[in-house]
C-alpha positions in Angstrom: 0.0 0.0 0.0 1.2 3.5 -0.8 1.4 6.3 1.7 -0.3 9.5 0.8 1.9 12.5 1.6 0.3 15.7 2.6 2.0 19.1 2.3 1.5 22.0 4.6 2.7 25.6 4.3 4.2 27.0 7.5 4.5 30.7 8.0 7.0 32.3 10.4 7.4 35.9 11.6 9.9 37.4 14.0 8.7 39.9 16.5 9.4 43.6 16.0 12.1 45.5 17.8 11.9 45.3 21.5 13.3 47.5 24.3 17.0 46.4 24.5 17.6 48.9 27.3 16.3 46.1 29.5 18.8 43.2 29.5 18.7 40.1 31.7 18.4 36.4 31.0 14.6 36.5 31.4 14.1 39.5 29.1 10.4 40.0 28.6 10.4 43.5 27.2 7.7 45.1 25.1 8.0 46.3 21.6 9.4 49.8 21.0 7.5 52.3 18.9 9.7 51.3 15.9 8.9 47.6 16.7 5.2 48.3 16.6 5.6 50.0 13.2 7.7 47.1 11.9 5.0 44.6 13.1 2.2 46.7 11.4 4.1 46.8 8.0 4.9 43.0 8.2 1.3 42.2 9.3 -0.1 44.1 6.3 2.0 42.0 3.9 1.2 38.7 5.6 -2.5 39.5 5.7 -2.5 40.1 1.9 -0.5 36.9 1.4 -2.8 34.8 3.5 -5.9 36.3 1.9 -4.5 35.4 -1.6 -3.1 31.9 -0.8 -4.6 30.4 2.3 -7.7 28.3 1.8 -8.2 27.3 5.4 -8.0 28.9 8.8 -4.6 30.3 9.9 -3.6 29.3 13.4 -1.3 31.7 15.1 1.1 30.0 17.5 3.0 32.6 19.6 5.9 32.6 21.9 4.9 33.4 25.5 7.2 36.5 25.6 5.5 40.0 25.5 7.3 41.2 22.3 6.0 38.1 20.4 2.5 38.4 21.8 2.3 42.1 21.0 3.5 41.4 17.4 0.9 38.6 17.1 -1.9 40.9 18.4 -1.0 43.4 15.7 -1.1 40.6 13.1 -4.4 39.4 14.5 -5.9 42.9 14.2 -4.8 43.1 10.6 -6.3 39.7 9.8 -9.5 40.9 11.4 -9.4 43.9 9.1 -9.2 41.6 6.1 -12.0 39.5 7.6 -9.6 36.4 7.8 -10.8 34.1 10.5 -8.0 32.7 12.6 -7.1 31.3 15.9 -4.3 32.4 18.3 -2.6 30.2 20.8 0.4 30.8 23.1 3.1 28.2 22.6 5.7 28.5 25.3 8.1 26.1 23.4 8.8 28.9 21.0 10.4 31.2 23.6 13.9 32.5 22.7 17.0 30.7 24.0 17.2 31.0 27.7 20.5 32.8 28.2 20.8 32.1 32.0 21.0 34.3 35.1 23.0 37.4 34.3 25.1 38.5 37.3 27.6 40.8 35.6 25.2 43.7 35.0 26.3 46.0 37.8 28.8 48.6 36.7 28.4 47.8 33.0 27.1 50.4 30.5 24.3 49.5 28.2 26.7 49.2 25.3 28.9 46.8 27.4 25.9 44.7 28.2 24.9 44.5 24.6 28.4 43.6 23.6 28.6 40.8 26.2 25.3 39.4 24.8 26.7 39.6 21.2 29.9 37.7 22.3 27.7 35.1 24.0 25.9 34.5 20.7 29.2 34.4 18.7 30.5 31.7 21.0 27.2 29.8 21.1 27.0 29.8 17.3 30.7 28.8 16.9 30.1 25.9 19.3 26.9 24.9 17.4 28.7 24.9 14.1 31.5 22.8 15.5 28.9 20.2 16.6 29.2 20.9 20.4 25.4 20.8 21.0 25.9 20.5 24.8 27.6 23.9 25.1 25.4 26.1 27.4 25.0 29.7 26.6 27.1 31.7 29.1 29.8 29.1 29.7 33.1 31.1 30.0 35.5 31.0 27.0 39.1 31.8 28.0 40.5 31.3 24.4 40.2 35.0 23.4 41.0 38.0 25.5 38.2 39.9 23.8 35.7 37.6 25.5 36.7 38.9 29.0 33.6 41.2 29.1 31.4 38.1 28.6 33.1 35.6 31.0 31.4 35.8 34.4 28.4 37.6 32.8 26.2 34.5 33.3 25.9 32.6 36.5 26.3 28.8 36.6 24.7 26.5 35.6 24.4 28.9 32.7 21.7 29.0 30.0 20.2 26.4 27.7 22.4 24.3 25.4 21.8 24.0 21.7 20.5 20.5 22.3 18.0 21.7 24.9 16.9 24.6 22.8 16.5 22.5 19.6 14.6 19.8 21.5 12.2 22.3 23.0 11.7 24.2 19.7 11.3 21.0 17.7 8.7 19.5 20.1 6.7 22.8 19.8 6.9 22.6 16.0 5.8 18.9 16.0 2.8 19.8 18.3 1.8 22.7 15.9 2.1 20.5 12.8 0.0 17.7 14.5 -2.7 20.3 15.5 -2.6 21.9 12.0 -3.0 18.6 10.1 -5.7 17.4 12.5 -7.6 20.7 12.4 -6.9 21.4 8.8 -5.4 24.8 9.5 -2.3 26.7 8.3 0.3 27.3 11.1 1.7 30.7 11.5 4.5 31.0 14.1 5.3 34.3 15.7 8.5 34.0 17.7 12.2 35.1 18.0 15.3 35.1 15.8 16.7 32.0 17.5 13.4 30.1 17.3 12.9 30.9 13.6 16.5 29.8 12.9 15.8 26.5 14.6 
């Protein structure tokens, strides 16, 4: 007997700019005014696309972080404006990578905090590309003197590893695909850069 393969379009949208003046491992900041405008422009484009191409009900699956929820609410309003029925569900599995407990904030300028986070992502991506999926975001790296601002920035046991992040994100995606096939809906994920990359 032959298997019937079904295809499914999956849409993904990253949230608009959020307030990076607030930095810690549990960042749950809102969108900035620019982020709201970005979300509105993107939502207009996505609403047109869904109106033209989507024959069933879009299901919005949204990270539990404020910036993603606010972006999804803007998208939802635009879909309502186009009279596109849709559902909206929070999917905590689509949160951004947990970066750990930041302890090195005191005495650092905003630019130094941002640079420390950037270095953390550089190291995390390097380790991922080298196949070290157990490297946890925030683990100190003494191989480069330029990393000194990052070392001791995150408290042990550090943040999520690539393996933990991938497993969480993939399980969320499998749940969404299962619900979408069962309910005959088109999944639309509103999440974060790292989540979309996964």
